[in-house]
KEVEX-96756 format. One record per residue (C-alpha): x, y, z; residue in three letters; residue number from 1. Coordinates in steps of 0.1 Angstrom, whole numbers, plus 5000, padded with zeros to 4 digits. Layout:
// residues N
(site (X, Y, Z), 'ALA', NUM)
...
***
This chain:
// residues 530
(site (6203, 1897, 2733), 'UNK', 1)
(site (6169, 1909, 2720), 'UNK', 2)
(site (6172, 1885, 2691), 'UNK', 3)
(site (6181, 1856, 2714), 'UNK', 4)
(site (6152, 1864, 2737), 'UNK', 5)
(site (6128, 1865, 2708), 'UNK', 6)
(site (6142, 1832, 2695), 'UNK', 7)
(site (6137, 1816, 2729), 'UNK', 8)
(site (6102, 1829, 2731), 'UNK', 9)
(site (6093, 1815, 2697), 'UNK', 10)
(site (6108, 1781, 2705), 'UNK', 11)
(site (6089, 1781, 2738), 'UNK', 12)
(site (6056, 1787, 2719), 'UNK', 13)
(site (6064, 1759, 2695), 'UNK', 14)
(site (6070, 1735, 2723), 'UNK', 15)
(site (6037, 1745, 2739), 'UNK', 16)
(site (6019, 1741, 2706), 'UNK', 17)
(site (6035, 1707, 2700), 'UNK', 18)
(site (6025, 1695, 2735), 'UNK', 19)
(site (5989, 1707, 2729), 'UNK', 20)
(site (5988, 1688, 2696), 'UNK', 21)
(site (6002, 1657, 2713), 'UNK', 22)
(site (5975, 1659, 2739), 'UNK', 23)
(site (5948, 1664, 2713), 'UNK', 24)
(site (5960, 1633, 2694), 'UNK', 25)
(site (5961, 1613, 2727), 'UNK', 26)
(site (5926, 1624, 2737), 'UNK', 27)
(site (5912, 1615, 2702), 'UNK', 28)
(site (5929, 1580, 2703), 'UNK', 29)
(site (5915, 1575, 2738), 'UNK', 30)
(site (5880, 1583, 2726), 'UNK', 31)
(site (5883, 1559, 2696), 'UNK', 32)
(site (5898, 1531, 2717), 'UNK', 33)
(site (5866, 1516, 2730), 'UNK', 34)
(site (5851, 1516, 2696), 'UNK', 35)
(site (5881, 1498, 2681), 'UNK', 36)
(site (5880, 1472, 2708), 'UNK', 37)
(site (5844, 1465, 2702), 'UNK', 38)
(site (5849, 1463, 2665), 'UNK', 39)
(site (5877, 1438, 2670), 'UNK', 40)
(site (5856, 1417, 2694), 'UNK', 41)
(site (5827, 1417, 2669), 'UNK', 42)
(site (5850, 1409, 2639), 'UNK', 43)
(site (5866, 1379, 2656), 'UNK', 44)
(site (5833, 1364, 2667), 'UNK', 45)
(site (5817, 1371, 2633), 'UNK', 46)
(site (5845, 1354, 2614), 'UNK', 47)
(site (5840, 1321, 2633), 'UNK', 48)
(site (5811, 1319, 2658), 'UNK', 49)
(site (5827, 1287, 2672), 'UNK', 50)
(site (5853, 1309, 2689), 'UNK', 51)
(site (5826, 1323, 2711), 'UNK', 52)
(site (5813, 1288, 2720), 'UNK', 53)
(site (5848, 1276, 2728), 'UNK', 54)
(site (5854, 1306, 2751), 'UNK', 55)
(site (5822, 1298, 2770), 'UNK', 56)
(site (5832, 1261, 2772), 'UNK', 57)
(site (5866, 1270, 2787), 'UNK', 58)
(site (5849, 1293, 2812), 'UNK', 59)
(site (5824, 1266, 2822), 'UNK', 60)
(site (5852, 1240, 2825), 'UNK', 61)
(site (5872, 1263, 2848), 'UNK', 62)
(site (5841, 1269, 2869), 'UNK', 63)
(site (5835, 1231, 2873), 'UNK', 64)
(site (5871, 1223, 2882), 'UNK', 65)
(site (5871, 1252, 2907), 'UNK', 66)
(site (5845, 1234, 2927), 'UNK', 67)
(site (5873, 1212, 2940), 'UNK', 68)
(site (5883, 1243, 2960), 'UNK', 69)
(site (5849, 1259, 2966), 'UNK', 70)
(site (5831, 1229, 2979), 'UNK', 71)
(site (5843, 1217, 3013), 'UNK', 72)
(site (5837, 1179, 3008), 'UNK', 73)
(site (5857, 1179, 2976), 'UNK', 74)
(site (5885, 1200, 2990), 'UNK', 75)
(site (5889, 1176, 3019), 'UNK', 76)
(site (5893, 1148, 2994), 'UNK', 77)
(site (5920, 1163, 2972), 'UNK', 78)
(site (5934, 1192, 2993), 'UNK', 79)
(site (5959, 1216, 2978), 'UNK', 80)
(site (5965, 1192, 2949), 'UNK', 81)
(site (5933, 1205, 2933), 'UNK', 82)
(site (5955, 1231, 2916), 'UNK', 83)
(site (5968, 1204, 2892), 'UNK', 84)
(site (5932, 1199, 2879), 'UNK', 85)
(site (5929, 1237, 2872), 'UNK', 86)
(site (5963, 1237, 2854), 'UNK', 87)
(site (5952, 1206, 2834), 'UNK', 88)
(site (5921, 1224, 2821), 'UNK', 89)
(site (5940, 1255, 2812), 'UNK', 90)
(site (5967, 1236, 2793), 'UNK', 91)
(site (5947, 1207, 2778), 'UNK', 92)
(site (5914, 1222, 2766), 'UNK', 93)
(site (5920, 1232, 2729), 'UNK', 94)
(site (5898, 1245, 2701), 'UNK', 95)
(site (5892, 1211, 2684), 'UNK', 96)
(site (5884, 1177, 2699), 'UNK', 97)
(site (5915, 1162, 2682), 'UNK', 98)
(site (5939, 1186, 2698), 'UNK', 99)
(site (5923, 1181, 2732), 'UNK', 100)
(site (5924, 1143, 2728), 'UNK', 101)
(site (5961, 1145, 2717), 'UNK', 102)
(site (5972, 1167, 2747), 'UNK', 103)
(site (5949, 1150, 2772), 'UNK', 104)
(site (5960, 1115, 2764), 'UNK', 105)
(site (5996, 1126, 2762), 'UNK', 106)
(site (5993, 1142, 2796), 'UNK', 107)
(site (5976, 1113, 2812), 'UNK', 108)
(site (5999, 1087, 2797), 'UNK', 109)
(site (6030, 1107, 2806), 'UNK', 110)
(site (6018, 1111, 2842), 'UNK', 111)
(site (6010, 1074, 2846), 'UNK', 112)
(site (6043, 1062, 2832), 'UNK', 113)
(site (6063, 1087, 2853), 'UNK', 114)
(site (6045, 1077, 2885), 'UNK', 115)
(site (6050, 1040, 2878), 'UNK', 116)
(site (6087, 1045, 2871), 'UNK', 117)
(site (6091, 1068, 2902), 'UNK', 118)
(site (6076, 1041, 2924), 'UNK', 119)
(site (6100, 1015, 2910), 'UNK', 120)
(site (6130, 1038, 2917), 'UNK', 121)
(site (6117, 1044, 2952), 'UNK', 122)
(site (6112, 1007, 2958), 'UNK', 123)
(site (6148, 0999, 2948), 'UNK', 124)
(site (6164, 1029, 2966), 'UNK', 125)
(site (6144, 1024, 2998), 'UNK', 126)
(site (6166, 0995, 3011), 'UNK', 127)
(site (6199, 1014, 3007), 'UNK', 128)
(site (6214, 1038, 3031), 'UNK', 129)
(site (6208, 1076, 3032), 'UNK', 130)
(site (6239, 1085, 3012), 'UNK', 131)
(site (6236, 1057, 2987), 'UNK', 132)
(site (6199, 1066, 2982), 'UNK', 133)
(site (6208, 1101, 2973), 'UNK', 134)
(site (6234, 1089, 2948), 'UNK', 135)
(site (6210, 1064, 2933), 'UNK', 136)
(site (6182, 1090, 2929), 'UNK', 137)
(site (6206, 1115, 2913), 'UNK', 138)
(site (6219, 1088, 2889), 'UNK', 139)
(site (6183, 1078, 2880), 'UNK', 140)
(site (6173, 1114, 2874), 'UNK', 141)
(site (6203, 1119, 2851), 'UNK', 142)
(site (6198, 1087, 2831), 'UNK', 143)
(site (6160, 1090, 2827), 'UNK', 144)
(site (6162, 1127, 2819), 'UNK', 145)
(site (6189, 1122, 2792), 'UNK', 146)
(site (6172, 1092, 2777), 'UNK', 147)
(site (6138, 1108, 2775), 'UNK', 148)
(site (6152, 1141, 2761), 'UNK', 149)
(site (6171, 1121, 2734), 'UNK', 150)
(site (6139, 1103, 2725), 'UNK', 151)
(site (6122, 1136, 2718), 'UNK', 152)
(site (6144, 1139, 2687), 'UNK', 153)
(site (6129, 1107, 2672), 'UNK', 154)
(site (6106, 1118, 2643), 'UNK', 155)
(site (6077, 1096, 2653), 'UNK', 156)
(site (6080, 1106, 2690), 'UNK', 157)
(site (6083, 1143, 2682), 'UNK', 158)
(site (6053, 1142, 2660), 'UNK', 159)
(site (6029, 1123, 2682), 'UNK', 160)
(site (6041, 1122, 2718), 'UNK', 161)
(site (6064, 1152, 2724), 'UNK', 162)
(site (6041, 1168, 2749), 'UNK', 163)
(site (6037, 1135, 2767), 'UNK', 164)
(site (6075, 1131, 2771), 'UNK', 165)
(site (6077, 1166, 2785), 'UNK', 166)
(site (6050, 1158, 2811), 'UNK', 167)
(site (6068, 1125, 2818), 'UNK', 168)
(site (6100, 1143, 2826), 'UNK', 169)
(site (6082, 1169, 2848), 'UNK', 170)
(site (6062, 1143, 2868), 'UNK', 171)
(site (6091, 1119, 2872), 'UNK', 172)
(site (6115, 1145, 2886), 'UNK', 173)
(site (6089, 1160, 2909), 'UNK', 174)
(site (6080, 1126, 2925), 'UNK', 175)
(site (6115, 1111, 2925), 'UNK', 176)
(site (6133, 1141, 2939), 'UNK', 177)
(site (6106, 1149, 2965), 'UNK', 178)
(site (6106, 1113, 2977), 'UNK', 179)
(site (6140, 1119, 2993), 'UNK', 180)
(site (6125, 1144, 3017), 'UNK', 181)
(site (6088, 1133, 3019), 'UNK', 182)
(site (6079, 1101, 3036), 'UNK', 183)
(site (6045, 1094, 3021), 'UNK', 184)
(site (6053, 1098, 2984), 'UNK', 185)
(site (6026, 1073, 2974), 'UNK', 186)
(site (5999, 1097, 2986), 'UNK', 187)
(site (6016, 1126, 2967), 'UNK', 188)
(site (6016, 1107, 2934), 'UNK', 189)
(site (5981, 1093, 2940), 'UNK', 190)
(site (5966, 1128, 2946), 'UNK', 191)
(site (5983, 1143, 2916), 'UNK', 192)
(site (5972, 1115, 2893), 'UNK', 193)
(site (5936, 1117, 2903), 'UNK', 194)
(site (5934, 1155, 2901), 'UNK', 195)
(site (5950, 1154, 2866), 'UNK', 196)
(site (5925, 1127, 2856), 'UNK', 197)
(site (5896, 1149, 2868), 'UNK', 198)
(site (5909, 1178, 2847), 'UNK', 199)
(site (5914, 1156, 2816), 'UNK', 200)
(site (5879, 1141, 2821), 'UNK', 201)
(site (5863, 1176, 2821), 'UNK', 202)
(site (5883, 1186, 2790), 'UNK', 203)
(site (5872, 1155, 2771), 'UNK', 204)
(site (5836, 1159, 2782), 'UNK', 205)
(site (5835, 1195, 2769), 'UNK', 206)
(site (5854, 1187, 2737), 'UNK', 207)
(site (5836, 1156, 2726), 'UNK', 208)
(site (5800, 1160, 2738), 'UNK', 209)
(site (5793, 1198, 2740), 'UNK', 210)
(site (5794, 1214, 2705), 'UNK', 211)
(site (5825, 1195, 2694), 'UNK', 212)
(site (5848, 1210, 2668), 'UNK', 213)
(site (5865, 1183, 2647), 'UNK', 214)
(site (5900, 1188, 2632), 'UNK', 215)
(site (5891, 1163, 2605), 'UNK', 216)
(site (5861, 1184, 2594), 'UNK', 217)
(site (5883, 1215, 2594), 'UNK', 218)
(site (5909, 1198, 2573), 'UNK', 219)
(site (5882, 1185, 2549), 'UNK', 220)
(site (5865, 1218, 2545), 'UNK', 221)
(site (5898, 1238, 2542), 'UNK', 222)
(site (5907, 1215, 2512), 'UNK', 223)
(site (5875, 1224, 2496), 'UNK', 224)
(site (5880, 1261, 2503), 'UNK', 225)
(site (5915, 1260, 2487), 'UNK', 226)
(site (5903, 1244, 2455), 'UNK', 227)
(site (5875, 1270, 2452), 'UNK', 228)
(site (5900, 1298, 2459), 'UNK', 229)
(site (5923, 1286, 2431), 'UNK', 230)
(site (5894, 1283, 2407), 'UNK', 231)
(site (5883, 1318, 2414), 'UNK', 232)
(site (5918, 1332, 2412), 'UNK', 233)
(site (5926, 1317, 2378), 'UNK', 234)
(site (5894, 1330, 2362), 'UNK', 235)
(site (5898, 1364, 2378), 'UNK', 236)
(site (5934, 1366, 2366), 'UNK', 237)
(site (5925, 1359, 2330), 'UNK', 238)
(site (5895, 1382, 2331), 'UNK', 239)
(site (5916, 1411, 2345), 'UNK', 240)
(site (5944, 1405, 2320), 'UNK', 241)
(site (5920, 1409, 2291), 'UNK', 242)
(site (5898, 1436, 2306), 'UNK', 243)
(site (5894, 1469, 2290), 'UNK', 244)
(site (5904, 1489, 2321), 'UNK', 245)
(site (5940, 1498, 2327), 'UNK', 246)
(site (5959, 1476, 2351), 'UNK', 247)
(site (5971, 1498, 2379), 'UNK', 248)
(site (6000, 1490, 2401), 'UNK', 249)
(site (5989, 1483, 2436), 'UNK', 250)
(site (6006, 1490, 2469), 'UNK', 251)
(site (6014, 1462, 2494), 'UNK', 252)
(site (5983, 1472, 2515), 'UNK', 253)
(site (5960, 1471, 2485), 'UNK', 254)
(site (5974, 1438, 2474), 'UNK', 255)
(site (5962, 1422, 2507), 'UNK', 256)
(site (5926, 1432, 2498), 'UNK', 257)
(site (5929, 1417, 2463), 'UNK', 258)
(site (5905, 1387, 2459), 'UNK', 259)
(site (5930, 1370, 2436), 'UNK', 260)
(site (5957, 1374, 2462), 'UNK', 261)
(site (5934, 1360, 2489), 'UNK', 262)
(site (5925, 1330, 2468), 'UNK', 263)
(site (5960, 1316, 2463), 'UNK', 264)
(site (5975, 1330, 2496), 'UNK', 265)
(site (5953, 1305, 2516), 'UNK', 266)
(site (5969, 1277, 2496), 'UNK', 267)
(site (6005, 1288, 2499), 'UNK', 268)
(site (6002, 1293, 2537), 'UNK', 269)
(site (5985, 1260, 2544), 'UNK', 270)
(site (6014, 1235, 2549), 'UNK', 271)
(site (6018, 1237, 2587), 'UNK', 272)
(site (5981, 1240, 2592), 'UNK', 273)
(site (5974, 1209, 2571), 'UNK', 274)
(site (6000, 1188, 2589), 'UNK', 275)
(site (5988, 1198, 2623), 'UNK', 276)
(site (5951, 1193, 2616), 'UNK', 277)
(site (5959, 1159, 2600), 'UNK', 278)
(site (5978, 1149, 2632), 'UNK', 279)
(site (5950, 1160, 2655), 'UNK', 280)
(site (5924, 1143, 2632), 'UNK', 281)
(site (5942, 1110, 2636), 'UNK', 282)
(site (5934, 1111, 2673), 'UNK', 283)
(site (5897, 1117, 2668), 'UNK', 284)
(site (5871, 1089, 2664), 'UNK', 285)
(site (5869, 1076, 2629), 'UNK', 286)
(site (5848, 1097, 2604), 'UNK', 287)
(site (5839, 1068, 2582), 'UNK', 288)
(site (5822, 1034, 2589), 'UNK', 289)
(site (5837, 1019, 2558), 'UNK', 290)
(site (5874, 1027, 2563), 'UNK', 291)
(site (5895, 1012, 2591), 'UNK', 292)
(site (5919, 1043, 2590), 'UNK', 293)
(site (5907, 1075, 2574), 'UNK', 294)
(site (5934, 1088, 2551), 'UNK', 295)
(site (5942, 1121, 2567), 'UNK', 296)
(site (5977, 1121, 2553), 'UNK', 297)
(site (5962, 1120, 2518), 'UNK', 298)
(site (5948, 1155, 2525), 'UNK', 299)
(site (5983, 1166, 2533), 'UNK', 300)
(site (5996, 1152, 2500), 'UNK', 301)
(site (5967, 1169, 2481), 'UNK', 302)
(site (5976, 1201, 2499), 'UNK', 303)
(site (6012, 1198, 2486), 'UNK', 304)
(site (5999, 1193, 2450), 'UNK', 305)
(site (5976, 1223, 2454), 'UNK', 306)
(site (6005, 1245, 2466), 'UNK', 307)
(site (6025, 1235, 2435), 'UNK', 308)
(site (5994, 1245, 2415), 'UNK', 309)
(site (5992, 1277, 2434), 'UNK', 310)
(site (6028, 1287, 2424), 'UNK', 311)
(site (6016, 1288, 2388), 'UNK', 312)
(site (5986, 1310, 2398), 'UNK', 313)
(site (6011, 1334, 2416), 'UNK', 314)
(site (6031, 1337, 2383), 'UNK', 315)
(site (5999, 1344, 2364), 'UNK', 316)
(site (5990, 1371, 2389), 'UNK', 317)
(site (6025, 1385, 2384), 'UNK', 318)
(site (6019, 1389, 2347), 'UNK', 319)
(site (5993, 1415, 2355), 'UNK', 320)
(site (6020, 1438, 2371), 'UNK', 321)
(site (6050, 1433, 2347), 'UNK', 322)
(site (6068, 1464, 2335), 'UNK', 323)
(site (6065, 1455, 2298), 'UNK', 324)
(site (6029, 1448, 2288), 'UNK', 325)
(site (6014, 1434, 2256), 'UNK', 326)
(site (5993, 1460, 2238), 'UNK', 327)
(site (5956, 1455, 2242), 'UNK', 328)
(site (5951, 1452, 2204), 'UNK', 329)
(site (5975, 1422, 2205), 'UNK', 330)
(site (5958, 1407, 2235), 'UNK', 331)
(site (5924, 1408, 2219), 'UNK', 332)
(site (5936, 1384, 2192), 'UNK', 333)
(site (5939, 1356, 2219), 'UNK', 334)
(site (5912, 1367, 2243), 'UNK', 335)
(site (5884, 1342, 2234), 'UNK', 336)
(site (5904, 1310, 2236), 'UNK', 337)
(site (5923, 1321, 2267), 'UNK', 338)
(site (5892, 1331, 2286), 'UNK', 339)
(site (5875, 1298, 2276), 'UNK', 340)
(site (5905, 1278, 2287), 'UNK', 341)
(site (5906, 1295, 2321), 'UNK', 342)
(site (5869, 1289, 2325), 'UNK', 343)
(site (5873, 1252, 2318), 'UNK', 344)
(site (5902, 1249, 2343), 'UNK', 345)
(site (5881, 1268, 2369), 'UNK', 346)
(site (5852, 1245, 2363), 'UNK', 347)
(site (5874, 1214, 2367), 'UNK', 348)
(site (5887, 1227, 2401), 'UNK', 349)
(site (5851, 1235, 2412), 'UNK', 350)
(site (5840, 1200, 2403), 'UNK', 351)
(site (5869, 1186, 2424), 'UNK', 352)
(site (5858, 1209, 2453), 'UNK', 353)
(site (5822, 1197, 2450), 'UNK', 354)
(site (5832, 1160, 2449), 'UNK', 355)
(site (5853, 1164, 2481), 'UNK', 356)
(site (5826, 1183, 2498), 'UNK', 357)
(site (5800, 1157, 2490), 'UNK', 358)
(site (5825, 1128, 2496), 'UNK', 359)
(site (5818, 1113, 2462), 'UNK', 360)
(site (5840, 1105, 2433), 'UNK', 361)
(site (5845, 1132, 2407), 'UNK', 362)
(site (5827, 1133, 2374), 'UNK', 363)
(site (5842, 1111, 2346), 'UNK', 364)
(site (5838, 1141, 2323), 'UNK', 365)
(site (5858, 1165, 2344), 'UNK', 366)
(site (5883, 1169, 2316), 'UNK', 367)
(site (5856, 1177, 2290), 'UNK', 368)
(site (5860, 1182, 2253), 'UNK', 369)
(site (5855, 1220, 2258), 'UNK', 370)
(site (5888, 1221, 2277), 'UNK', 371)
(site (5907, 1204, 2248), 'UNK', 372)
(site (5889, 1226, 2223), 'UNK', 373)
(site (5899, 1258, 2241), 'UNK', 374)
(site (5935, 1245, 2244), 'UNK', 375)
(site (5936, 1237, 2207), 'UNK', 376)
(site (5920, 1271, 2197), 'UNK', 377)
(site (5947, 1289, 2218), 'UNK', 378)
(site (5974, 1269, 2200), 'UNK', 379)
(site (5959, 1277, 2166), 'UNK', 380)
(site (5956, 1314, 2175), 'UNK', 381)
(site (5993, 1316, 2185), 'UNK', 382)
(site (6003, 1298, 2153), 'UNK', 383)
(site (5983, 1322, 2132), 'UNK', 384)
(site (6004, 1351, 2144), 'UNK', 385)
(site (6040, 1340, 2139), 'UNK', 386)
(site (6053, 1375, 2132), 'UNK', 387)
(site (6044, 1386, 2167), 'UNK', 388)
(site (6064, 1359, 2184), 'UNK', 389)
(site (6093, 1353, 2159), 'UNK', 390)
(site (6100, 1389, 2148), 'UNK', 391)
(site (6116, 1399, 2115), 'UNK', 392)
(site (6151, 1406, 2101), 'UNK', 393)
(site (6146, 1444, 2100), 'UNK', 394)
(site (6171, 1467, 2117), 'UNK', 395)
(site (6145, 1484, 2138), 'UNK', 396)
(site (6160, 1472, 2170), 'UNK', 397)
(site (6195, 1483, 2161), 'UNK', 398)
(site (6183, 1517, 2151), 'UNK', 399)
(site (6163, 1521, 2183), 'UNK', 400)
(site (6193, 1511, 2204), 'UNK', 401)
(site (6215, 1536, 2184), 'UNK', 402)
(site (6189, 1563, 2190), 'UNK', 403)
(site (6189, 1555, 2228), 'UNK', 404)
(site (6227, 1557, 2229), 'UNK', 405)
(site (6227, 1590, 2210), 'UNK', 406)
(site (6201, 1603, 2235), 'UNK', 407)
(site (6223, 1593, 2264), 'UNK', 408)
(site (6254, 1610, 2249), 'UNK', 409)
(site (6234, 1641, 2242), 'UNK', 410)
(site (6222, 1642, 2278), 'UNK', 411)
(site (6258, 1637, 2291), 'UNK', 412)
(site (6276, 1658, 2265), 'UNK', 413)
(site (6276, 1690, 2284), 'UNK', 414)
(site (6306, 1696, 2307), 'UNK', 415)
(site (6325, 1724, 2325), 'UNK', 416)
(site (6359, 1735, 2313), 'UNK', 417)
(site (6381, 1755, 2336), 'UNK', 418)
(site (6396, 1787, 2323), 'UNK', 419)
(site (6433, 1787, 2318), 'UNK', 420)
(site (6439, 1818, 2341), 'UNK', 421)
(site (6420, 1818, 2374), 'UNK', 422)
(site (6422, 1836, 2407), 'UNK', 423)
(site (6420, 1816, 2439), 'UNK', 424)
(site (6384, 1826, 2445), 'UNK', 425)
(site (6372, 1819, 2410), 'UNK', 426)
(site (6390, 1785, 2410), 'UNK', 427)
(site (6372, 1776, 2443), 'UNK', 428)
(site (6338, 1787, 2429), 'UNK', 429)
(site (6343, 1767, 2397), 'UNK', 430)
(site (6355, 1736, 2416), 'UNK', 431)
(site (6323, 1738, 2437), 'UNK', 432)
(site (6302, 1742, 2406), 'UNK', 433)
(site (6320, 1712, 2390), 'UNK', 434)
(site (6312, 1690, 2420), 'UNK', 435)
(site (6275, 1700, 2418), 'UNK', 436)
(site (6274, 1694, 2381), 'UNK', 437)
(site (6290, 1660, 2385), 'UNK', 438)
(site (6265, 1650, 2412), 'UNK', 439)
(site (6236, 1661, 2390), 'UNK', 440)
(site (6251, 1641, 2360), 'UNK', 441)
(site (6255, 1611, 2382), 'UNK', 442)
(site (6218, 1613, 2393), 'UNK', 443)
(site (6208, 1617, 2356), 'UNK', 444)
(site (6228, 1586, 2348), 'UNK', 445)
(site (6211, 1566, 2375), 'UNK', 446)
(site (6177, 1577, 2362), 'UNK', 447)
(site (6186, 1572, 2325), 'UNK', 448)
(site (6201, 1537, 2329), 'UNK', 449)
(site (6167, 1520, 2334), 'UNK', 450)
(site (6151, 1542, 2308), 'UNK', 451)
(site (6177, 1531, 2282), 'UNK', 452)
(site (6171, 1495, 2292), 'UNK', 453)
(site (6134, 1499, 2288), 'UNK', 454)
(site (6138, 1516, 2254), 'UNK', 455)
(site (6161, 1487, 2243), 'UNK', 456)
(site (6136, 1461, 2254), 'UNK', 457)
(site (6105, 1477, 2240), 'UNK', 458)
(site (6122, 1484, 2207), 'UNK', 459)
(site (6125, 1447, 2199), 'UNK', 460)
(site (6097, 1438, 2175), 'UNK', 461)
(site (6087, 1406, 2192), 'UNK', 462)
(site (6087, 1420, 2227), 'UNK', 463)
(site (6051, 1433, 2223), 'UNK', 464)
(site (6039, 1397, 2223), 'UNK', 465)
(site (6066, 1383, 2246), 'UNK', 466)
(site (6047, 1391, 2279), 'UNK', 467)
(site (6016, 1374, 2265), 'UNK', 468)
(site (6037, 1344, 2255), 'UNK', 469)
(site (6047, 1340, 2291), 'UNK', 470)
(site (6011, 1344, 2302), 'UNK', 471)
(site (5999, 1318, 2277), 'UNK', 472)
(site (6026, 1294, 2288), 'UNK', 473)
(site (6016, 1296, 2324), 'UNK', 474)
(site (5979, 1292, 2315), 'UNK', 475)
(site (5987, 1260, 2296), 'UNK', 476)
(site (6008, 1249, 2326), 'UNK', 477)
(site (5977, 1250, 2348), 'UNK', 478)
(site (5961, 1225, 2325), 'UNK', 479)
(site (5990, 1201, 2329), 'UNK', 480)
(site (5990, 1205, 2367), 'UNK', 481)
(site (5953, 1200, 2368), 'UNK', 482)
(site (5959, 1163, 2359), 'UNK', 483)
(site (5981, 1159, 2390), 'UNK', 484)
(site (5953, 1175, 2412), 'UNK', 485)
(site (5927, 1151, 2397), 'UNK', 486)
(site (5950, 1121, 2404), 'UNK', 487)
(site (5954, 1130, 2441), 'UNK', 488)
(site (5916, 1137, 2445), 'UNK', 489)
(site (5908, 1103, 2429), 'UNK', 490)
(site (5933, 1086, 2452), 'UNK', 491)
(site (5917, 1104, 2482), 'UNK', 492)
(site (5883, 1092, 2471), 'UNK', 493)
(site (5895, 1056, 2468), 'UNK', 494)
(site (5912, 1055, 2502), 'UNK', 495)
(site (5883, 1073, 2520), 'UNK', 496)
(site (5857, 1051, 2503), 'UNK', 497)
(site (5838, 1080, 2487), 'UNK', 498)
(site (5805, 1071, 2471), 'UNK', 499)
(site (5802, 1067, 2434), 'UNK', 500)
(site (5794, 1095, 2411), 'UNK', 501)
(site (5757, 1099, 2400), 'UNK', 502)
(site (5744, 1123, 2374), 'UNK', 503)
(site (5731, 1155, 2390), 'UNK', 504)
(site (5757, 1156, 2417), 'UNK', 505)
(site (5777, 1183, 2399), 'UNK', 506)
(site (5750, 1208, 2405), 'UNK', 507)
(site (5760, 1212, 2441), 'UNK', 508)
(site (5776, 1246, 2443), 'UNK', 509)
(site (5775, 1255, 2480), 'UNK', 510)
(site (5806, 1273, 2490), 'UNK', 511)
(site (5822, 1271, 2524), 'UNK', 512)
(site (5846, 1294, 2542), 'UNK', 513)
(site (5868, 1280, 2570), 'UNK', 514)
(site (5885, 1305, 2592), 'UNK', 515)
(site (5921, 1299, 2602), 'UNK', 516)
(site (5927, 1279, 2633), 'UNK', 517)
(site (5957, 1286, 2654), 'UNK', 518)
(site (5976, 1254, 2648), 'UNK', 519)
(site (6013, 1253, 2646), 'UNK', 520)
(site (6039, 1226, 2646), 'UNK', 521)
(site (6051, 1236, 2681), 'UNK', 522)
(site (6016, 1239, 2695), 'UNK', 523)
(site (6017, 1206, 2712), 'UNK', 524)
(site (6046, 1216, 2734), 'UNK', 525)
(site (6036, 1252, 2739), 'UNK', 526)
(site (6027, 1246, 2776), 'UNK', 527)
(site (6053, 1219, 2782), 'UNK', 528)
(site (6067, 1236, 2812), 'UNK', 529)
(site (6033, 1234, 2829), 'UNK', 530)
***
């Protein structure tokens, strides 16, 4: 009893202590919360000051549209339908002018078509009887709803007018169904159309005239940023591969802070953003006086080529973290041509970035003789060391594998033999010890298996240069893929009517950094139910 009471007392003290520790942690988190909120607010605004301006524009737009309620003369004109203007501002006003134009025109066009069709249905059904009118309205709702929904699966409709079709369905059903019970349906549709027009007008005014953000400019600058990121990633990969410091394995969290990782990650994650920004840019006023249609889709094609290029950079970055690494003494034999080759590829990408930024054609000497010289020097350096890559006929590998097998058999050679005469208790103890021994041997086998594999791989004479062979192959692959990038950039310059190259333009080295804009493929229909 005394032991139970003492145990209960200790458990009670532990519970009290745990509750106190929880309270202390909660109080500390509560104290740090305002600071974390302020840091987050400051960080979001610092990354892109346009976000602050956009927030102020939305607040100003909502204030203006609220005057339909607050001012008595305006409220008497529109009445309770003013809520549609508020809803339109909340739904339509987007970060960029292109997105606002796309949603605003879709909403206006959908409302206008739906109202016109609803009037036509009402005009036909008005002469029929009460029951026939209900049947006719129900049939019309079914046919129009099914047809409009099926049209949303058309690729062109889904890409450009999906939001407009949703608004068409919503408006048509509201007007057509309510006309069965409401006598003056014309006034209902008229008031809603004008309040939506007021909301769209305010949104277009704010987006186009007051500190406008253009989707086309974002797409243009993001392409420049991706080229610069790839250029920096390639050069940083090669410099780190041949650096004197040891390459340490990084955790997942540290990898996110790696500048090499950031450089190619922006390229690999750009597909949906590029397509959406190109779609929104197509709705904006033309950005060139010399081109009838600015080639925004060419930016999407260039982005696909850059992603293909980025896969090679990812593989290069993976060579820094492989299990089997080439000795630094062997790497030093190929350091100079490899570093020069990476530098020339990086210079080519930077020249392409500068040409797109300045909207001019790239330099005719973008593939300079230095690039071909570095490529030839790397080829000669590899050919000068055939033993490293081809190996020899010695039996070193076989001997090492035999040594590994002997090492494994020595580790697993010990066993437990049961005595021929046992008592029940001794048999039970030995059976338990055998189970423990078997489990320990199984664990050793699991640990030894990858060690034997590693010994077998590293014992091969050519394996010390094999990782570098893969690295050099990927580095040469970047040169081959650079040609495809140049072709797409030249095609973009031709379609967009870039100015001709002039000597001295290549000295422009201003860098740009475009923050991510929340644009997704389903963004157009995100508020479809409204």
